[in-house]
N, C-alpha and C positions, 0 to 999 in steps of 0.2 A: 503493499499499499504504500509507503515512504516514499519509494519509487518510482508511484506512479505519481504520485502526487511532487516528485520531483521532476521526472520529466515533463509531468502538465506545469512549473513555475519554469522551467527550460524556453519548454515551446514557446511562453508566453512574454518571454524576456525576446526570444529571437524574433518575435511575429513584431515588438515591440523597435527592436533596435533594425529590422528590417522598414517599417515604415520610419523612421527616423533618416537612415538612410536616401530611402524617396526621397522624402522633403528638402535634403542637404545638397541631391543632385538634380533635381528638377530646376529649370528643364534641362532638357537633353538636347532641344532640336526647336526651330523657332516657333512662336507662339502664336496663337491665328486671337484675332478678337474678330467675331462676327460683330455689323452693322445693320440690325432689320431693318434698315431706313436710309435714303439714299445721302451720295456723300453732301458733305453742309451743314447734312441737320447736324440739332442741338446733341443729337448722340454720337456722331460723327466726329463732332470737335472737340469732345468730352475722351471718344476715345483714341487719339491720334494724339491728343495732351496725355493722358499715361502711357498709350506706347512708347513715344520719346524718349518720357523717361524713364521707364519698367526698363527696357533692352539695358540699360549702364547697369542695373542691377542685377539682372537676370542673364547678362553676359550672354542674350541669345539675343536673333530679329523679335521683333515683335509686330504682326502686320494686318494692318488692318483689311475689313474686307467687307461694304455695304452688300449689304442682304435685302434689300427690302423687299416687299411683299403678306398679302394676307395678312392687313394688320400687325404683322410686327412678326406673326406665327409661325412662319416660313425660315427666316435668322434666329427666332427661338427651338427651332429643331433639329435643325440643322447642329447645333454646338448638342440639345439632346439626346442625340443620336451617337455621335462623337465617340471613339473609344481609343483614344490617340494620349490622353490625358493634355494637352499643350494645345486647346477647340474652348472660348470662352465664349459669352455671347455678353454686350450691353444688354440689359432686358430695362424694360421699364410696367408701366403695371398694365398699358395693354395685353398684350399678352400670357401675361404671368398673372395677374389677380383679378384681371377682366374676364379673361376668353374663357374659364371653365362657365361662367354665367350666361355668358352672349352665343355657343354656338354647344350644341347638341353632340357635335363628334369634332373633337378635335386631333393631329398628326401625333401630339406627345400627350403627357399625362403633366402637370404645372407642376402635382406637389410631389410625385414620385418620380418625375424620371431629368426633374433639373435640381440644382442644389443652389441656394443662393448664398452667394460667397463675400460680396464688400458692396458697403451702398455709398456709390460716386459722387451725386451733388441731389439737391433738394430748389425744386423753385417750384412760382405757383406757374400757372399760364396764365398769360394776356390777352384781353379780350380785345378784341381789334375789329376795326371798320374800313372800307373801303371810304376813304377820303372824301370824297363826296357824296356821301348819304348824311343828311344830315341829323344826326343826332352826335350828345357829344359825352352822354352819359350813361348810365345803367336805364337810368328813366325814361328819359328819351330815346333810348331802343325800343324798350319794350312799348311805350307809346305808340311810336311808329310802323310796330309791327302787329300792334292791334289795331291802327286804323289802318294798316294796308295788306289784307287778307289775302296769303296768294303770290305776294311780291318778292319777300324776301327768301333766301337760301344762305347756308351756313356750306364754308368749306371747313373741310376735317383731315388732319393727319392720317388717318387712316377710320377704320369698319372695327369698333370696338376701341378705339385711344382715350385716352384720358381729353384730347382738343376734341371726339367723339360724343363723350357721354357727358360731359362738362355743359356742354352748350343741350345735352335734351334735359340737362337736370334743371338746365339754366330756363327754359322753355315748359319746362313739365310748376313751376316755382314762378315763375313771372307768370304764366298762362297767357301765353301766344304759342302763334307754329310758325318750322320756318323746315326749308326742304333741304335733308340733308343730301353734302356732293361729296364723297370721301379721296382724298389722293392719298398716296405713297408719299407720306413724308411732309414736311415742312415746307421747302420749296419753293413746289409745284401749287401746294393748298395757297400757298399768300401769293403769288404772281397769279390766281383765278382772283381774289378779294381784289387785288391791285388793277385789276382788268377792267374789274367793274364785273365778271362772271358771276360770281355770289358775291357776297355783299359783309356778310359777315364770318371771324374765324378768331378758335380756341387756337394759343399755342405760344410756345416756351418765347421768352423776349428776344433772344438769343438766333433763332428761326425766322427773325421778318425784319430784325435790327436795319436793313439794309433796306429796304421799303418803307422802314418809318420814317428813318431820315432824311431819304428822296420826297416823303411829300405824299408820298399814295399811300398809306394807311393811315390810319389816327389809333393810338391805343386810349382804350376810356377804363379800366378798371383791371385788376389782379385778383384771382381766386383764391389765396390769403384768405383766412378768417380778420387779418392786421393788413397795414403796410407794410410790405416787402424792401429789406432795405436797402438794395440798390434799382429799385422801384418806387422811390417814396411821393415820387410826383402823382403818382397812380394811388385813387382811389380802390377800395376791394368792394368786390360786386355787394358785401353784406353791408359796409357801407351805404354802400348807394341802393336799399332798400329792400334788397331779399336776402331777409335773416338767417341766419343758421349757415350761408353757404360758403364753404368751401371744397375745393378739391386741389391738393398738392399734387403735382409732379414727379417723380423720383426718377432716376436710374441709377442699376447698379449691376456687378458685375456678377454672373449665373455660371456654371459650371454643369457637367452629365453626374447625373449620380453618381456614374460608378468615381468621378474623382478622388484619390484619396483623400483623408481626414486631415493627414498631415500639407498634404501641396493643397489644399482649402486652404487651412493656416498659415502656411506664407503667403500665398497672393493675400488673402486679407493684411498680413501684417505688413507687404512692400507697398499693395496700394494705400494702406492709412497713411502710413509714411511722407511716400509722393505726395497726398493728397495735404499732407499737413503743414508743407516747405513755403515758405512767404511766394515765390515765383508763380506755382500754381496756383494757389489759395486768389493773387489776385486776378490772376488770370481768369479764373473762374468766378470768380466775383465782378471781375468786367464784361461776362457775358447772360450778367444775368444772374447766374446761377448760387447757392449755397455750397460750399467742399462738403462732401461726405464722410465715410470713413468708420472708423466704431467700427466694433466683435460683430462677428454672424451671427450671430445670438439675436443681435438688435436691428439687424437688416431683418432677421426672418420674423420678427418680430413687429415693423412695418410690411412687412408682402402680407402677413396675417392677420391686421387687421384692417388693410385693405381689401383684403376678401372677403372678409367680414364685414363691413361700411357698403359696398359696393354693392358684394354678391347682394343683396339687402333691397338697395338703389335699383340696382336694374334690374329686379324682380318687380317694385311698385311700379318700377313707370313704362312698366312692359320693354322694353328692349328687349329684340331677341334677333339675329342676323345669321340664323339658318332651317 
């Protein structure tokens, strides 16, 4: 019996040593960060910023691969099915927290097939309108929509995204109608509103900054409960009269559930360290976001809280995408 216990103890110690060795040697080849949105999107900006810093820490190239489509599910599915321990995805609520409640069938299980690793940024969405639309705040937008039934359409960065669901929630709370026109990412969605093909959009500030600066889009509110540090000039929708409205966007790194725990811990520690540097923090804030970081457990808690909140919201407002 003592011999069996000794062998079991030695086996456990060997497993721990092997796991530690994996973490110490990882990565052994280039790391791929899949971006489930187009080049130039806020996700792409964050991924490239991290890749530039992580390549030196990891001693391997870190490749950024935009793979938009299916509301972000195409890119997340790539990571979920990866078997090489070197494929990650920068995820966001749409294909991770919202999709299980929006779709009857998905190509992956958002709970079982992917693992949250580290929160990278948080930010509110910005409510923006075509510059020629005669509205300058949330009250005027709601009044315009009610006075012009059938004339308002809104773009989103994709079916099931926070951009999409934030507007559906605003429609429900504000008591107005608008036609949904989904796009693959912020750049084409914002261009649609700038051209007047659609009139309204929820998007992160970095995804529409150029069109705001050129005067083609007007920002009128943010989706945080109060004002956001880097966008203090904009009132929240809650301040604008839709009481209690809040819809925070976030993104973070995920990997396949087969990723060894020690590798997850290493990625978490290294990304958190990068996000804490003054250079990276200043660049993230300049893009209208707040840097993330923190433990894997805290990121998982954010994901689970969003699934609980938005699962109930999706059911209440009756959004179904298949």
